[in-house]
C-alpha positions in Angstrom: 25.5 1.1 46.7 25.8 2.5 43.1 23.9 5.5 41.7 21.4 3.4 39.9 20.4 1.7 43.1 20.3 5.1 45.0 17.9 6.3 42.4 15.6 3.4 43.2 15.9 3.8 47.0 13.2 6.0 48.6 14.5 9.1 50.5 14.9 8.9 54.2 12.8 11.2 56.4 14.4 14.4 57.4 14.1 13.6 61.1 16.5 10.8 60.6 19.6 12.3 58.9 21.9 9.9 57.2 25.5 10.1 58.2 28.0 10.1 55.2 31.3 8.3 55.3 34.4 10.4 55.2 38.1 9.9 54.5 39.3 6.7 52.7 36.1 4.9 53.2 34.3 7.6 51.3 36.7 7.3 48.3 36.3 3.6 48.2 32.5 3.9 48.2 32.6 6.3 45.3 34.8 4.0 43.2 32.5 1.0 43.9 29.5 2.9 42.8 31.1 3.9 39.5 32.1 0.3 38.8 28.6 -1.0 39.5 27.1 1.6 37.1 29.5 0.7 34.3 28.6 -2.9 34.6 25.0 -2.1 34.5 25.6 0.0 31.4 27.4 -2.9 29.7 24.5 -5.1 30.5 22.0 -2.7 29.1 24.0 -2.2 25.9 24.5 -6.0 25.5 20.8 -6.6 26.1 19.8 -4.0 23.6 22.3 -5.4 21.0 21.0 -8.9 21.6 17.5 -7.7 21.0 18.6 -5.9 17.9 20.3 -9.1 16.5 17.1 -11.1 17.2 15.0 -8.5 15.4 17.4 -8.6 12.4 17.1 -12.4 12.4 13.3 -12.3 12.6 13.1 -9.8 9.8 15.5 -11.8 7.6 17.7 -8.7 7.2 20.7 -8.8 4.9 24.1 -9.6 6.5 25.3 -6.0 6.1 22.7 -4.8 8.6 24.1 -6.9 11.4 26.9 -4.3 11.8 24.3 -1.8 13.0 24.1 -2.9 16.7 27.9 -2.9 16.9 28.2 0.5 15.4 25.5 1.8 17.8 27.3 0.4 20.8 30.5 2.0 19.7 28.7 5.3 19.3 27.4 5.0 22.9 30.9 4.7 24.1 31.0 1.0 24.9 34.3 -0.3 26.2 36.4 -2.8 24.4 35.1 -5.7 26.4 31.6 -4.8 25.5 32.5 -4.4 21.8 34.3 -7.7 21.8 31.2 -9.4 23.2 29.0 -7.7 20.6 31.3 -8.8 17.9 31.0 -12.4 19.1 27.2 -12.1 19.2 27.2 -10.7 15.7 29.1 -13.6 14.4 26.8 -16.0 16.1 23.8 -14.2 14.7 25.2 -14.3 11.2 25.8 -18.1 11.7 22.2 -18.5 12.8 21.1 -16.4 9.8 23.2 -18.5 7.4 21.7 -21.7 8.9 18.2 -20.3 8.6 18.8 -19.1 5.1 20.2 -22.5 4.1 17.2 -24.2 5.5 14.9 -21.8 3.8 16.7 -22.4 0.5 16.7 -26.1 1.0 13.0 -25.9 1.8 12.4 -23.9 -1.3 14.4 -26.3 -3.4 12.6 -29.3 -1.9 9.2 -27.7 -2.5 10.2 -26.9 -6.0 11.4 -30.5 -6.6 8.2 -31.8 -5.1 6.2 -29.5 -7.3 8.3 -30.6 -10.3 7.8 -34.2 -9.4 4.0 -33.6 -9.3 4.0 -31.7 -12.5 6.1 -34.4 -14.3 3.9 -37.2 -12.9 0.8 -35.4 -14.2 2.2 -35.2 -17.7 1.6 -38.0 -20.2 3.1 -36.6 -23.4 6.9 -37.0 -23.8 7.3 -33.6 -25.5 5.4 -31.9 -22.7 7.5 -33.7 -20.1 10.7 -32.5 -21.7 9.5 -28.9 -22.1 8.4 -28.9 -18.4 11.8 -30.2 -17.2 13.7 -27.5 -19.1 11.4 -24.7 -18.1 11.6 -25.7 -14.4 15.4 -26.0 -14.5 15.7 -22.5 -15.8 13.4 -21.2 -13.1 15.1 -23.0 -10.2 18.6 -21.9 -11.1 17.6 -18.4 -12.4 19.6 -18.8 -15.6 19.3 -17.2 -19.0 18.9 -20.5 -20.9 18.1 -24.1 -20.1 18.1 -26.9 -22.5 18.1 -30.7 -22.8 19.8 -33.1 -25.2 19.0 -36.8 -25.7 21.4 -39.5 -26.6 21.0 -41.1 -30.0 22.3 -44.7 -29.8 22.1 -45.3 -33.5 24.3 -42.3 -34.4 26.4 -42.4 -31.2 25.9 -38.7 -30.3 23.6 -36.5 -28.3 21.2 -34.1 -30.0 19.4 -31.0 -28.9 15.8 -31.8 -28.1 14.2 -29.0 -26.1 15.4 -25.5 -25.2 13.9 -22.7 -23.0 15.2 -19.1 -23.5 17.2 -20.0 -26.6 17.2 -17.5 -29.5 19.7 -19.2 -32.0 18.4 -21.6 -34.5 21.9 -22.9 -35.0 22.2 -23.7 -31.3 18.8 -25.5 -31.3 20.0 -27.8 -34.1 23.4 -28.7 -32.8 24.5 -32.3 -32.3 27.3 -33.2 -29.9 29.5 -36.2 -30.5 30.3 -38.3 -27.5 33.1 -36.7 -25.5 33.0 -33.4 -27.5 32.2 -30.1 -25.7 30.7 -30.0 -22.2 27.5 -31.8 -23.1 29.3 -34.6 -25.0 31.6 -35.1 -22.1 28.7 -35.3 -19.6 26.8 -37.7 -21.9 29.8 -39.9 -22.2 31.1 -39.9 -18.6 27.7 -39.6 -16.8 29.4 -37.0 -14.6 28.2 -33.4 -14.0 30.4 -30.6 -15.4 30.3 -26.8 -14.8 32.3 -23.9 -16.2 32.1 -20.2 -15.4 33.5 -19.4 -18.9 33.1 -22.2 -21.5 35.2 -20.8 -24.3 38.2 -20.3 -21.9 37.9 -23.7 -20.3 40.5 -26.1 -21.7 39.0 -29.1 -20.0 36.6 -29.6 -22.8 37.2 -30.9 -26.4 36.2 -27.8 -28.4 34.9 -28.4 -31.9 34.1 -25.8 -34.5 30.4 -26.8 -34.8 29.8 -26.7 -31.0 31.8 -23.5 -30.4 30.0 -21.7 -33.2 26.6 -22.7 -31.8 27.6 -21.6 -28.3 28.9 -18.3 -29.6 25.8 -17.8 -31.7 23.6 -18.3 -28.6 26.0 -16.0 -26.6 26.5 -18.5 -23.7 29.4 -18.1 -21.3 28.7 -20.1 -18.1 27.3 -23.7 -18.6 26.3 -26.4 -16.1 25.4 -29.9 -17.4 24.3 -32.9 -15.5 23.5 -36.4 -16.9 19.9 -37.8 -17.1 20.7 -41.2 -15.6 18.3 -44.2 -15.3 20.1 -47.1 -13.8 23.3 -47.6 -15.7 21.9 -45.9 -18.8 22.5 -42.3 -19.7 19.4 -40.9 -21.4 20.8 -37.4 -22.1 22.0 -34.2 -20.5 20.2 -31.4 -18.7 21.8 -27.9 -18.9 21.5 -24.5 -17.3 23.5 -21.7 -18.9 24.1 -17.9 -18.5 25.2 -15.4 -21.1 27.6 -13.8 -18.5 30.4 -15.4 -16.4 29.0 -17.1 -13.4 30.4 -19.8 -11.2 27.9 -22.5 -10.2 27.7 -23.4 -6.5 27.8 -26.9 -5.3 24.2 -26.5 -4.1 23.1 -25.5 -7.6 24.8 -28.5 -9.1 23.1 -30.7 -6.5 19.8 -29.1 -7.3 20.1 -29.7 -11.0 21.2 -33.3 -10.4 18.1 -33.8 -8.3 15.9 -32.3 -11.0 17.7 -34.5 -13.6 16.9 -37.6 -11.5 13.2 -36.7 -11.5 13.4 -35.9 -15.2 15.0 -39.2 -16.1 12.2 -41.1 -14.3 9.6 -38.9 -16.0 11.2 -39.4 -19.4 11.3 -43.1 -18.9 7.7 -43.1 -17.7 6.6 -41.0 -20.6 8.5 -43.4 -23.0 6.9 -46.4 -21.4 3.5 -44.7 -21.6 4.1 -43.9 -25.3 5.1 -47.6 -25.8 2.0 -48.7 -24.0 -0.1 -46.3 -26.0 1.5 -47.6 -29.2 0.9 -51.2 -28.0 -2.7 -50.3 -27.3 -3.0 -48.6 -30.6 -1.5 -51.6 -32.3 -3.9 -53.9 -30.5 -6.8 -51.7 -31.5 -5.6 -51.6 -35.1 -5.2 -55.4 -35.0 -8.7 -55.6 -33.5 -10.1 -53.4 -36.2 -8.3 -55.4 -38.8 -9.7 -58.6 -37.3 -13.1 -57.1 -37.1 -12.9 -55.9 -40.7 -11.6 -59.3 -41.7 -14.5 -60.9 -39.9 -16.9 -58.7 -41.7 -15.2 -59.5 -45.0 -15.5 -63.2 -44.2 -19.1 -62.8 -43.3 -19.8 -60.9 -46.5 -17.9 -63.5 -48.5 -19.9 -66.3 -46.8 -23.1 -64.4 -47.5 -22.1 -63.9 -51.1 -21.2 -67.5 -51.4 -24.6 -68.6 -50.0 -26.4 -66.2 -52.2 -24.6 -67.3 -55.4 -25.0 -71.0 -54.6 -28.7 -70.6 -54.1 -28.9 -68.5 -57.2 -27.3 -71.1 -59.4 -29.2 -74.0 -57.8 -32.5 -72.2 -58.3 -31.8 -71.3 -61.9 -31.4 -67.5 -61.4 -30.4 -65.2 -64.1 -27.9 -62.4 -64.7 -30.3 -59.9 -63.1 -30.4 -62.0 -60.0 -26.6 -62.0 -59.8 -26.5 -58.2 -60.2 -29.1 -57.8 -57.4 -27.2 -60.2 -55.0 -23.8 -58.4 -55.5 -25.4 -55.0 -55.0 -27.0 -56.2 -51.7 -23.7 -57.7 -50.4 -21.4 -54.9 -51.4 -23.9 -52.1 -50.9 -23.5 -50.4 -54.3 -25.3 -50.5 -57.7 -24.2 -53.2 -60.1 -24.4 -53.4 -63.9 -23.7 -56.4 -66.2 -22.4 -55.9 -69.7 -22.1 -58.5 -72.5 -19.0 -59.2 -74.6 -19.7 -56.2 -76.9 -20.0 -53.8 -73.9 -23.8 -53.6 -74.0 -25.9 -53.4 -70.9 -27.8 -56.6 -70.3 -28.7 -56.5 -66.6 -28.6 -54.1 -63.7 -29.5 -54.2 -60.0 -32.6 -52.3 -58.9 -32.3 -48.5 -59.2 -28.7 -48.8 -60.6 -27.7 -45.6 -62.4 -26.4 -46.0 -65.9 -25.3 -42.5 -66.7 -21.5 -42.2 -66.7 -21.2 -45.9 -67.5 -23.2 -46.5 -70.7 -24.5 -44.2 -73.4 -28.2 -43.7 -74.4 -28.0 -46.9 -76.6 -26.7 -49.0 -73.7 -23.1 -49.3 -74.9 -20.1 -48.8 -72.6 -18.7 -45.3 -72.8 -15.4 -44.9 -74.7 -13.3 -43.6 -71.7 -14.1 -46.8 -69.8 -13.0 -49.2 -72.6 -9.4 -49.0 -71.4 -10.4 -50.1 -67.9 -12.4 -53.0 -69.5 -9.3 -54.0 -71.5 -7.1 -53.9 -68.4 -9.5 -56.1 -66.5 -9.8 -58.5 -69.4 -6.0 -58.8 -69.9 -5.3 -59.3 -66.2 -8.3 -61.4 -65.5 -8.8 -59.4 -62.2 -10.7 -56.4 -61.0 -9.7 -53.0 -62.5 -10.6 -49.6 -61.1 -11.5 -46.2 -62.6 -12.4 -43.7 -59.9 -15.5 -45.0 -58.1 -16.1 -47.7 -60.8 -14.8 -51.3 -60.4 -15.0 -53.8 -63.3 -14.5 -57.5 -63.1 -14.3 -59.5 -66.4 -16.8 -62.4 -67.0 -14.6 -65.1 -68.4 -15.3 -68.7 -69.5 -11.8 -70.1 -70.1 -10.3 -67.7 -72.5 -13.7 -66.5 -73.8 -14.7 -63.0 -72.7 -18.5 -63.1 -72.1 -18.9 -59.7 -70.5 -18.2 -57.7 -67.4 -19.7 -57.0 -63.9 -19.4 -53.3 -63.0 -19.7 -52.0 -59.4 -20.5 -48.2 -59.3 -20.0 -45.8 -56.4 -17.1 -47.3 -54.3 -14.0 -45.1 -54.0 -12.1 -47.7 -52.0 -12.9 -51.4 -52.3 -11.2 -53.8 -49.9 -9.3 -56.8 -51.3 -11.9 -59.2 -49.9 -14.7 -57.3 -51.6 -12.8 -57.3 -54.9 -12.6 -61.1 -54.6 -16.4 -61.1 -54.1 -16.9 -59.0 -57.2 -14.6 -61.5 -59.1 -16.6 -64.4 -57.7 -19.8 -62.7 -58.9 -18.2 -62.4 -62.4 -17.5 -66.2 -62.3 -21.1 -67.0 -61.3 -22.2 -64.7 -64.1 -20.1 -66.6 -66.5 -21.7 -69.9 -65.2 -25.2 -68.4 -65.6 -24.4 -67.1 -69.1 -22.9 -70.4 -70.2 -25.7 -72.4 -68.7 -28.3 -70.1 -70.2 -26.6 -70.1 -73.5 -26.5 -73.9 -73.5 -30.1 -74.1 -72.4 -31.1 -71.6 -75.0 -29.3 -73.4 -77.7 -31.0 -76.7 -76.7 -34.4 -75.1 -76.5 -33.8 -73.2 -79.7 -32.8 -76.4 -81.5 -36.0 -78.2 -80.3 -38.1 -75.2 -81.0 -36.5 -74.6 -84.3 -37.1 -78.1 -85.4 -40.7 -77.8 -84.4 -41.2 -74.5 -86.2 -39.5 -75.8 -89.4 -41.9 -78.7 -89.4 -44.8 -76.3 -89.0 -43.9 -74.0 -91.9 -42.3 -76.6 -94.2 -43.8 -80.1 -93.7 -46.6 -81.2 -95.9 -47.6 -84.4 -94.2 -48.0 -83.2 -90.6 -49.6 -84.8 -87.6 -51.5 -81.9 -86.0 -52.0 -83.7 -82.7 -48.3 -84.6 -82.4 -47.2 -81.0 -83.3 -49.7 -79.5 -80.8 -48.5 -81.8 -78.0 -44.8 -81.0 -78.7 -45.6 -77.3 -78.7 -47.4 -77.6 -75.3 -44.2 -79.2 -73.9 -42.4 -76.0 -74.9 -45.1 -73.8 -73.4 -46.7 -72.8 -76.7 -50.5 -72.9 -77.3 -51.0 -73.5 -81.0 -54.7 -73.2 -80.5 -54.5 -69.5 -79.9 -54.3 -66.7 -82.4 -50.7 -66.7 -83.7 -48.5 -64.4 -85.9 -45.6 -65.6 -87.9 -42.7 -63.1 -88.2 -39.7 -63.2 -90.6 -36.7 -61.2 -89.5 -33.8 -60.0 -91.8 -30.6 -58.9 -90.1 -26.9 -58.6 -91.1 -25.0 -61.9 -91.4 -22.4 -61.0 -88.8 -25.1 -60.4 -86.1 -27.2 -63.5 -87.0 -25.9 -65.6 -84.2 -26.6 -62.9 -81.6 -29.9 -62.2 -83.2 -30.7 -65.9 -83.0 -30.0 -66.0 -79.2 -32.1 -62.9 -78.7 -34.9 -64.3 -80.8 -34.9 -67.5 -78.7 -35.1 -65.5 -75.5 -37.9 -63.4 -76.9 -39.8 -66.4 -78.1 -39.4 -68.2 -74.7 -40.7 -65.1 -72.8 -43.6 -64.7 -75.2 -44.5 -68.4 -75.2 -43.7 -68.8 -78.8 -41.1 -70.5 -81.1 -38.0 -69.3 -83.0 -35.7 -70.9 -85.6 -32.9 -70.0 -87.9 -34.3 -70.7 -91.4 -31.8 -70.2 -94.1 -30.7 -66.6 -94.2 -33.4 -65.3 -91.9 -35.0 -65.8 -88.5 -38.6 -67.1 -88.0 -40.7 -66.5 -85.0 -44.1 -67.8 -84.2 -45.6 -65.6 -81.5 -49.1 -64.9 -80.0 -50.6 -62.2 -82.2 -52.0 -60.2 -79.2 -53.9 -57.0 -79.8 -51.5 -55.6 -82.3 -51.9 -58.5 -84.8 -49.1 -59.6 -87.0 -47.9 -56.0 -87.6 -47.6 -55.5 -83.8 -45.7 -58.8 -83.4 -43.3 -57.8 -86.3 -42.6 -54.4 -84.6 -41.9 -56.1 -81.3 -39.4 -58.5 -82.9 -37.7 -55.6 -84.8 -37.3 -53.5 -81.7 -36.0 -56.3 -79.4 -33.6 -57.8 -81.9 -32.2 -54.4 -82.7 -31.6 -53.7 -79.0 -29.8 -57.0 -78.7 -27.6 -56.8 -81.8 -27.1 -53.0 -82.1 -28.0 -53.1 -85.8 -31.3 -52.5 -87.6 -33.5 -55.6 -88.0 -36.4 -55.6 -90.6 -39.4 -57.8 -89.9 -42.5 -58.8 -91.8 -45.5 -60.4 -90.2 -48.4 -62.4 -91.3 -51.3 -64.3 -89.7 -52.3 -67.9 -90.7 -55.6 -68.1 -92.6 -57.5 -71.3 -92.2 -59.9 -73.3 -90.0 -57.1 -74.0 -87.5 -53.9 -72.0 -86.6 -51.8 -74.7 -88.2 -53.5 -74.3 -91.6 -51.7 -72.1 -94.1 -48.5 -71.7 -92.2 -46.3 -72.3 -95.2 -48.1 -69.7 -97.2 -48.1 -67.4 -94.2 -44.4 -67.8 -94.0 -43.9 -66.8 -97.6 -46.1 -63.7 -97.2 -44.2 -62.6 -94.1 -40.9 -63.0 -95.9 -42.2 -61.0 -98.9 -43.4 -58.3 -96.6 -40.0 -58.1 -94.9 -38.3 -58.0 -98.3 -40.7 -55.3 -99.5 -40.0 -53.1 -96.5 -36.2 -53.4 -97.2 -36.9 -52.5 -100.8 -39.0 -49.5 -99.7 -36.1 -48.3 -97.5 -37.9 -49.1 -94.3 -35.0 -51.1 -92.8 -35.2 -51.6 -89.0 -39.0 -51.5 -89.0 -41.7 -54.1 -88.6 -45.1 -54.4 -90.3 -47.5 -56.6 -92.1 -49.2 -56.6 -95.5 -52.2 -54.7 -94.1 -50.0 -51.9 -93.0 -48.5 -51.7 -96.5 -51.9 -50.9 -98.0 -52.5 -51.8 -101.6 -48.8 -52.8 -101.9 -49.4 -55.4 -99.2 -52.6 -56.4 -100.9 -50.7 -57.0 -104.1 -47.9 -58.9 -102.3 -50.2 -61.0 -100.2 -50.6 -64.7 -101.0 -54.2 -64.7 -100.0 -55.6 -61.6 -101.7 -59.0 -61.0 -100.0 -60.5 -58.3 -102.2 -63.6 -57.8 -100.1 -61.5 -57.4 -96.9 -59.3 -54.8 -98.5 -62.3 -52.9 -99.9 -64.1 -52.9 -96.6 -60.9 -51.8 -94.8 -60.8 -48.7 -97.0 -64.4 -47.7 -97.8 -66.6 -50.0 -95.7 -68.0 -47.1 -93.7 -69.3 -45.5 -96.9 -70.8 -48.7 -98.2 -72.6 -49.2 -94.9 -73.9 -45.6 -94.8 -75.3 -45.9 -98.4 -76.9 -49.2 -97.6 -78.7 -47.8 -94.5 -79.6 -44.4 -95.8 -80.0 -45.0 -99.6 -77.4 -42.2 -100.3 -74.8 -42.1 -103.0 -71.6 -41.3 -101.1 -69.6 -44.0 -103.0 -70.8 -42.7 -106.4 -70.1 -39.1 -105.4 -66.6 -40.1 -104.3 -66.0 -41.9 -107.7 -67.1 -38.8 -109.5 -65.0 -36.5 -107.3 -61.8 -38.5 -108.0 -62.7 -38.7 -111.7 -63.1 -34.9 -112.0 -59.7 -34.4 -110.5 -61.0 -33.4 -107.1 -63.3 -30.7 -108.4 -66.7 -30.5 -106.7 -68.2 -28.4 -109.6 -67.2 -30.9 -112.3 -68.4 -33.8 -110.1 -71.8 -32.1 -109.7 -72.2 -31.8 -113.5 -71.4 -35.5 -114.0 -73.8 -36.4 -111.2 -76.5 -33.9 -112.3 -76.8 -32.4 -108.9 -76.1 -29.0 -107.4 -72.6 -28.3 -106.4 -73.7 -27.7 -102.8 -75.0 -31.2 -102.7 -71.6 -32.5 -103.7 -70.0 -30.3 -101.0 -72.4 -31.7 -98.3 -71.7 -35.2 -99.4 -67.9 -34.7 -99.3 -68.3 -33.3 -95.7 -70.1 -36.5 -94.8 -67.4 -38.6 -96.5 -64.7 -36.8 -94.5 -66.6 -37.6 -91.2 -66.8 -41.3 -92.1 -63.3 -41.8 -93.5 -61.5 -39.5 -91.0 -59.0 -36.7 -91.5 -56.4 -37.1 -94.1 -58.4 -39.2 -96.5 -57.4 -36.8 -99.3 -53.7 -37.2 -98.6 -51.9 -38.8 -101.6 -51.2 -42.2 -100.0 -54.6 -42.5 -98.5 -56.3 -41.2 -101.6 -54.5 -43.9 -103.7 -55.6 -46.6 -101.3 -59.2 -45.4 -101.5 -59.2 -45.2 -105.3 -57.9 -48.8 -105.5 -60.6 -49.9 -103.2 -63.2 -48.0 -105.3 -61.9 -49.6 -108.5 -61.9 -53.1 -107.0 -65.5 -52.5 -105.6 -66.7 -51.7 -109.1 -64.9 -54.6 -110.7 -66.4 -57.2 -108.3 -69.9 -55.7 -109.1 
């Protein structure tokens, strides 16, 4: 038995001595023991080395550390057979290590590809997809730069789309013709290509533009794989280093796998973009259809409104209100001279017409443009449509406050202008017919000598005029060029006031209810309204018929009103209206029926009544006061009273006649009345 075994055998008792071999038997025993010990040592060294290799594999030690157990065994004096066995074990361990390393690498790559696929699947924007592909390629291959080019079928080349790690603007803008450079060759052949040193590789068709871009970026080693979808090459995916580096087959395979995922993701993103565009187009079409439907509804609403308006005899104001309701903006209506004639409720006029109601000068060019084209014209937020009856320009419809007016709404505005033209023409024809009938009646009233009062009264009632009420006759003088417009305005005023109007020679006649203002108030009303309609001053004189019935004295009344109008023109009071009573003694002198008593009482009636009630002498005192040139002292001498008495009487006169009785005009009126009072006794 060898020494190791003896070491483990318990000692024999001393009472039983062990006999030892001697001679040749003893020598053989010693040799066998040594051999057994050597074997056990080899086993121990081998076992320790195997454990060391397993520990190295478990700790994923680098390949260089696998020499350690072999060196340790040699240091322990292992024989050649043991060392040879350990060498074989080392090789097997390294093979196992390489296998494990390859599996770990493949697992890492598969996990990276799986994560890449998940990331790409989660992306919906094409630019984000491309950026993610390039960034992941650079990470997986641990390169300095990664980039991607897409093929341009229209230009027949491939162009740089996304880069990661690039620093050269020239490189980011390069385009590679098909077959040129590494990328052009990959894009053309759909085959991966790799080079450890691009500038020295003669397999590629070097061009100045591509080489300059590569040198500007500082690239040396380049790997390019095609982005293939079916039979179609979408582009090229690259990984590149700025130092020489051969690309392993596994790296090429990894980039090819990534490119396959990328191609699908690119196509999916493209399809998604196309779908989004299709959805956007459908939504736009839907919005257009909805807007068109709204336009059709507005047009139908406008058509119904305009039809009802015409059938019910609506006016220009009604047209303006209807258009404003349909289009949702204020509307103004102008006549052929650019004067405001109608407006929708609460429509602003500032910025469109001036204080006199005329179109502002800057907008006249837009008006001319609309008139010449016969269509809507725009100026900022103002839209103007011409009101045309054939070739006759009757006015304009103005929409205020719309920056952008749809085509359909412009047609509504133009249709409103057409309806306005119809209303204006109809109203003009109606007004002319009514004016003709009313004019004939009024001419008979002021001119005919053999009249039938009953017939005239009945005809007047048919026109809505009550000749039995208190009436005023007004004569209007206006420039010849505005007489036609003034005639239409007079007819409109007469119809609204339940009166009559007529063109009579070179002037206009109106028979209107006198109202509270009398003939003077009626004359002022006519002067104001006709001036507004014509834009020029119109002078009017008024008179009231005097007789047992309103029909009595109309011819004389007409002459008095005409003389009053002429007198106001002669006095420089053009554009005003008044009657003989307002002209004072001048009106009294001009009046056909000179009522002296009425004139006297209008001036000093309060004094006459006071003297009659109190027995005073206010009238006599006033005569003496004027005769003494407004001197109370001289008047007291002629009256034989104290000057204080005259002063007290003058104070009473001032209370009765009112302030201003000593003003020159009023004093003259009073003196004429005093003279007439004395003359009539």
